[in-house]
C-alpha positions in Angstrom: -176.3 70.9 27.4 -178.6 73.7 28.2 -177.5 75.2 31.6 -180.8 74.9 33.3 -180.9 71.2 32.4 -177.3 70.8 33.8 -178.3 72.3 37.1 -181.5 70.2 37.4 -179.8 66.9 36.4 -177.0 67.3 38.9 -177.3 64.8 41.7 -175.1 62.5 43.8 -174.5 59.2 42.0 -173.0 56.4 44.1 -172.6 53.6 41.6 -170.7 53.5 38.3 -170.0 51.3 35.4 -166.4 50.0 36.4 -165.8 49.1 32.7 -166.2 52.6 31.2 -163.2 54.8 32.1 -163.4 58.5 31.8 -161.7 59.7 28.7 -158.5 61.7 29.3 -159.8 64.8 27.3 -163.0 64.8 29.5 -161.0 64.4 32.7 -158.8 67.4 31.6 -161.8 69.5 30.7 -163.3 68.8 34.2 -160.1 69.9 35.8 -159.7 72.9 33.6 -163.1 74.1 34.3 -162.5 73.9 37.9 -159.8 76.6 37.5 -162.6 79.1 36.6 -164.0 79.1 40.1 -163.8 82.3 42.1 -161.1 82.7 44.7 -160.6 85.6 47.3 -157.7 87.7 46.0 -157.3 85.4 43.0 -155.2 83.3 45.5 -156.1 80.0 43.7 -155.3 78.1 46.9 -156.4 74.8 45.8 -154.9 71.6 44.3 -156.4 68.5 42.9 -155.1 65.0 43.4 -156.3 62.8 40.5 -156.6 59.1 41.3 -157.6 56.8 38.3 -155.3 53.9 38.0 -156.9 50.8 39.6 -153.9 50.2 42.0 -154.1 53.8 43.1 -157.8 53.7 43.6 -157.3 50.7 45.7 -154.7 52.5 47.9 -157.2 55.3 48.3 -160.0 53.1 49.4 -157.8 51.1 51.7 -156.6 54.3 53.5 -160.2 55.6 53.9 -162.0 52.6 55.1 -162.0 50.1 57.8 -159.8 47.2 56.7 -161.7 44.8 59.1 -165.1 46.1 58.1 -167.6 44.6 55.6 -168.3 47.0 52.8 -171.7 48.4 52.8 -173.7 49.2 49.7 -172.4 52.7 49.7 -168.8 51.6 49.6 -169.4 48.9 47.2 -170.9 51.4 44.7 -168.4 54.1 45.3 -165.5 51.8 44.7 -166.7 51.3 41.0 -165.9 55.0 40.2 -163.0 55.0 37.6 -161.9 58.5 38.5 -161.6 60.2 41.9 -160.3 63.8 42.3 -159.4 64.8 45.8 -159.9 68.6 46.2 -157.4 70.1 48.6 -157.3 73.6 50.0 -154.2 75.5 50.7 -154.7 78.1 53.5 -151.2 79.6 53.3 -151.8 80.8 49.8 -154.6 83.0 51.0 -152.7 84.3 54.1 -149.7 85.1 52.0 -151.7 86.8 49.3 -153.4 89.1 51.7 -150.2 89.9 53.5 -149.0 91.7 50.2 -149.1 95.4 50.0 -152.1 95.7 47.6 -154.4 94.0 50.1 -153.4 96.3 52.9 -152.8 93.7 55.6 -149.4 93.7 57.2 -149.6 90.2 58.6 -151.0 86.7 58.0 -153.4 86.7 61.0 -156.0 84.0 60.2 -158.5 85.9 62.6 -159.0 88.5 60.0 -160.9 86.0 57.9 -164.6 85.7 58.8 -164.8 82.2 57.3 -162.3 79.8 55.7 -162.4 81.1 52.1 -159.7 78.5 51.1 -162.1 75.8 51.9 -165.1 77.7 50.3 -163.3 78.4 47.1 -162.1 74.9 46.7 -165.9 73.7 47.2 -166.6 76.2 44.3 -164.1 74.5 42.2 -165.6 71.1 43.0 -169.1 72.3 42.1 -167.8 73.4 38.7 -166.4 70.0 38.2 -169.6 68.4 39.0 -171.6 70.6 36.6 -169.0 69.9 33.8 -169.5 66.2 34.6 -173.3 66.5 33.9 -172.6 68.6 30.8 -170.5 65.7 29.5 -173.3 63.2 30.3 -171.4 61.5 33.1 -172.1 61.2 36.8 -170.5 62.3 40.0 -170.6 62.4 43.8 -169.0 64.7 46.3 -167.9 63.0 49.6 -165.5 63.5 52.5 -162.6 61.8 53.8 -163.1 60.7 57.4 -161.1 63.0 59.7 -159.1 60.3 61.4 -158.1 58.9 57.9 -156.9 62.1 56.5 -153.2 61.9 57.7 -152.8 58.4 56.2 -154.2 59.6 52.8 -151.9 62.6 52.7 -149.1 60.3 53.6 -149.9 57.6 51.1 -150.1 60.1 48.2 -147.2 62.3 49.2 -149.3 65.4 49.7 -147.1 68.2 51.3 -147.9 69.8 54.6 -150.4 72.7 54.4 -152.9 71.0 52.1 -156.2 70.0 53.4 -158.8 67.6 51.6 -162.1 69.4 51.5 -163.8 66.5 49.7 -163.4 64.0 46.9 -165.3 64.1 43.5 -165.9 60.7 42.1 -166.6 60.5 38.4 -167.8 57.9 35.9 -170.7 56.6 34.0 -173.6 56.2 36.3 -175.7 53.1 36.7 -178.9 52.5 38.6 -178.3 53.1 42.3 -180.5 53.4 45.4 -181.5 57.1 45.8 -180.8 58.6 49.2 -183.8 58.4 51.6 -183.1 62.0 52.6 -184.6 63.0 49.1 -188.1 62.0 50.3 -188.3 65.3 52.1 -188.2 67.2 48.9 -186.5 70.5 48.2 -187.5 73.5 50.3 -189.5 76.1 48.6 -188.1 79.5 48.0 -190.5 81.0 50.6 -188.9 78.9 53.3 -185.2 79.8 52.6 -185.3 83.4 51.0 -185.8 86.5 53.1 -186.6 89.8 51.2 -184.9 92.7 52.8 -185.5 91.6 56.4 -185.6 88.2 58.1 -189.1 87.0 58.1 -190.1 88.8 54.9 -190.4 85.7 52.7 -190.1 85.2 48.9 -193.5 84.7 47.4 -193.8 81.1 46.1 
């Protein structure tokens, strides 16, 4: 698919055809493309937990939702996704990498980092997944795990210490769903968000 079309067609899809699984070769392409994301120092401090068997997906949703609650429209739609990819960042991989001689730091002090690049780079990988999904004419959504539920998810799936779920990419064949009401605001024009050389010097629309 033309790249500009891929970018423009990317959106958050929250409902899928539960009877159409993602082919293994497509799943593997999505994951392989994620590995081409940039990472500081080529640290590659990410990992991806693939959840696609029905019983495993049920375990994930059981661990991330209120067992006594009534599923809302969002949850009912998301539970139809045949593939979930939990994107995990690994901070220690970055601290270790930058403590090596070629990087010039003699310690693993986290304060040296202006922002958590381990989370940012994992987010880059998730975006490459989502663009690949569009190119393969499937649909996806990126969503977070509620903070209080993170320990339970890690325990349920045997994730070792040191890995943090940055978000989850759901993948499948999209069906008609309710568009987010937030979209009514429309995309901001370049002139609102781009500052040319100095704050306040706006890009001409």
